[in-house]
C-alpha positions in Angstrom: -225.2 23.7 -46.1 -225.3 26.6 -43.7 -221.9 25.8 -42.2 -220.2 26.0 -45.6 -222.6 28.7 -47.0 -223.0 26.7 -50.2 -225.4 24.3 -51.8 -224.7 20.6 -51.5 -223.8 18.9 -54.8 -225.8 15.8 -54.0 -227.2 13.4 -51.4 -225.3 10.2 -50.7 -226.7 6.7 -50.3 -227.9 7.5 -46.8 -229.6 10.7 -48.0 -226.9 12.8 -46.3 -225.6 15.9 -48.0 -222.3 15.5 -49.9 -220.5 18.5 -48.6 -218.1 19.2 -51.5 -217.9 22.7 -52.9 -218.1 22.3 -56.7 -218.6 24.4 -59.8 -222.2 23.1 -60.0 -223.3 26.0 -57.8 -222.6 28.2 -60.8 -225.2 26.3 -62.7 -227.7 27.1 -60.0 -227.1 30.8 -60.6 -227.4 30.3 -64.4 -230.7 28.5 -64.1 -232.1 31.2 -61.7 -233.1 28.9 -58.9 -231.0 30.6 -56.2 -232.8 32.9 -53.8 -231.5 36.4 -53.8 -230.4 36.2 -50.1 -228.1 33.2 -51.0 -226.7 34.5 -54.3 -223.9 36.5 -52.8 -222.5 33.5 -51.0 -222.5 31.5 -54.3 -220.7 34.4 -56.1 -218.1 34.5 -53.4 -217.3 30.8 -53.7 -217.1 31.0 -57.5 -214.8 34.0 -57.5 -212.8 32.9 -54.4 -209.5 31.1 -54.3 -211.0 27.7 -53.7 -212.8 27.5 -57.0 -211.3 30.2 -59.2 -207.9 29.2 -60.4 -207.2 32.5 -62.2 -207.9 30.9 -65.5 -211.3 29.5 -64.8 -213.6 27.8 -62.2 -212.4 24.5 -60.9 -214.9 21.6 -60.8 -213.9 21.0 -57.2 -212.6 23.6 -54.7 -208.9 23.4 -53.9 -209.5 23.0 -50.2 -211.7 19.8 -50.6 -210.3 16.4 -49.6 -210.7 14.9 -53.1 -209.2 17.9 -54.9 -206.7 17.1 -57.6 -205.9 19.7 -60.2 -205.1 16.9 -62.7 -208.4 15.0 -62.0 -211.0 14.9 -64.8 -213.8 16.0 -62.6 -212.3 16.7 -59.2 -210.3 19.9 -59.7 -209.8 20.6 -63.4 -211.2 23.6 -65.3 -213.8 23.0 -68.0 -214.3 26.1 -70.2 -218.0 25.6 -70.9 -218.6 25.0 -67.1 -216.8 28.3 -66.4 -218.8 30.1 -69.0 -222.0 28.9 -67.4 -220.8 30.2 -64.0 -220.0 33.6 -65.7 -223.5 33.7 -67.2 -225.0 32.9 -63.8 -223.1 35.7 -62.1 -224.2 38.1 -64.7 -227.8 37.0 -64.3 -227.7 38.0 -60.7 -225.8 41.2 -61.2 -222.4 40.2 -60.0 -220.6 41.8 -62.9 -217.3 42.4 -61.2 -216.9 38.7 -60.5 -218.2 37.8 -63.9 -215.7 40.1 -65.6 -212.8 38.8 -63.6 -213.5 35.2 -64.3 -214.2 35.9 -68.0 -210.9 37.7 -68.4 -209.1 34.7 -66.9 -210.7 32.2 -69.2 -210.1 34.5 -72.3 -206.5 34.8 -71.2 -206.4 31.0 -71.1 -207.9 30.8 -74.6 -205.1 33.0 -75.9 -202.5 30.7 -74.4 -204.1 27.8 -76.2 -203.8 29.5 -79.5 -207.4 30.8 -79.5 -208.9 27.3 -79.3 -210.1 26.3 -75.8 -209.7 22.6 -75.1 -212.3 20.3 -73.5 -210.6 20.9 -70.1 -207.3 21.9 -68.6 -205.7 21.4 -65.2 -206.8 23.4 -62.2 -203.4 24.5 -61.0 -203.5 28.1 -59.6 -202.4 30.9 -61.9 -200.0 32.0 -59.1 -198.2 28.6 -59.5 -198.0 28.5 -63.3 -198.2 31.5 -65.6 -199.8 29.5 -68.3 -202.7 27.0 -68.0 -201.5 23.5 -67.7 -202.9 21.3 -70.5 -204.8 18.1 -69.6 -203.1 15.4 -71.6 -206.1 13.6 -73.1 -208.3 16.7 -73.5 -210.3 16.9 -76.8 -209.4 19.9 -79.0 -211.3 21.1 -80.8 -214.3 20.5 -78.7 -217.8 21.8 -79.4 -219.0 23.1 -76.1 -215.6 24.7 -75.3 -215.8 26.5 -78.7 -219.2 27.9 -77.6 -217.9 29.2 -74.3 -216.5 32.5 -75.5 -219.9 33.2 -77.2 -221.7 32.7 -73.9 -219.2 34.9 -72.2 -219.7 37.6 -74.8 -223.5 37.4 -74.4 -223.1 37.6 -70.6 -220.9 40.7 -70.7 -223.2 42.4 -73.1 -226.1 41.4 -70.9 -227.9 40.5 -74.1 -231.2 38.8 -73.5 -233.7 38.4 -76.4 -237.4 38.0 -75.4 -239.0 37.8 -78.8 -242.5 36.5 -77.7 -242.8 39.9 -76.0 -241.1 41.8 -78.8 -238.1 42.8 -76.6 -234.3 42.7 -76.7 -232.6 43.5 -73.5 -229.1 44.9 -73.8 -227.0 46.7 -71.1 -223.3 46.0 -71.7 -220.9 45.6 -68.8 -217.8 44.9 -70.9 -214.4 45.6 -69.3 -212.7 48.8 -70.5 -209.7 46.9 -72.0 -212.1 45.0 -74.3 -213.5 48.2 -75.8 -214.3 49.3 -78.4 -216.3 46.2 -79.4 -218.3 45.7 -82.6 -220.5 42.7 -83.5 -221.9 42.4 -87.0 -224.4 40.1 -88.7 -226.0 38.9 -85.5 -229.2 37.0 -86.4 -232.4 38.0 -84.6 -236.0 37.5 -85.6 -235.2 37.2 -89.3 -232.9 40.2 -89.3 -229.3 40.9 -88.7 -228.0 43.2 -86.0 -224.9 45.3 -85.6 -224.0 46.1 -82.0 -221.2 48.6 -81.3 -220.0 49.3 -77.8 -217.5 51.8 -76.6 -216.8 54.0 -73.6 -219.6 56.3 -74.6 -222.3 53.7 -74.7 -223.9 51.2 -77.1 -225.4 51.6 -80.6 -227.7 49.0 -82.2 -228.5 48.9 -85.9 -230.8 46.6 -87.8 -233.3 45.9 -85.0 -236.3 44.0 -86.6 -239.6 45.7 -86.9 -241.7 44.9 -83.8 -238.7 44.4 -81.5 -237.8 47.2 -79.1 -234.6 47.6 -77.1 -234.9 47.5 -73.3 -232.7 47.1 -70.3 -232.6 43.6 -68.7 -234.4 44.7 -65.6 -237.4 45.8 -67.7 -238.1 42.2 -68.7 -238.5 41.1 -65.1 -237.7 37.8 -63.5 -234.4 36.0 -64.1 
């Protein structure tokens, strides 16, 4: 949709574009299908005030006609959906946006006692200092529990490519989250320890036949 500088979420019954701005565009980045010349526009939408509530990415932008911050699919924030958007931003190199959105969702997790629910309301953080719970949201919820792990992988820019004997790692972790240490991380029959601080990254336990590379050395998305 050139006028909105965004991808259409669907075609309607008459094969016309549905012009809503939704979080689904983050999935496009995550899957790698966005051309490089369009990625910046997607990143701007995901991190802009329409979609980004301050605690996560809304399913529907706040300036859309059907927006309702208390709607299940038309304005709420789904943690797993936000984590996918963060992974997509990191995949295309938009780390500042990825870090900012990640920090917001992790802040939300802290306010939910460390356990992210299925979804929460999409009210802006400037309106409410804490994320507003969605009354019938499942908690615990499996894919929400997985969201922080995908965020961590995205910020570490950790990308295994075992068929080619490679592990890409190039951390872009916010300074206030350092130092960071991961232990007992399974990879190719071994167990890794990854330590990240302001001076760099150290990896111990890399399996034989697997070499450490930077993400850009693997190629593609």
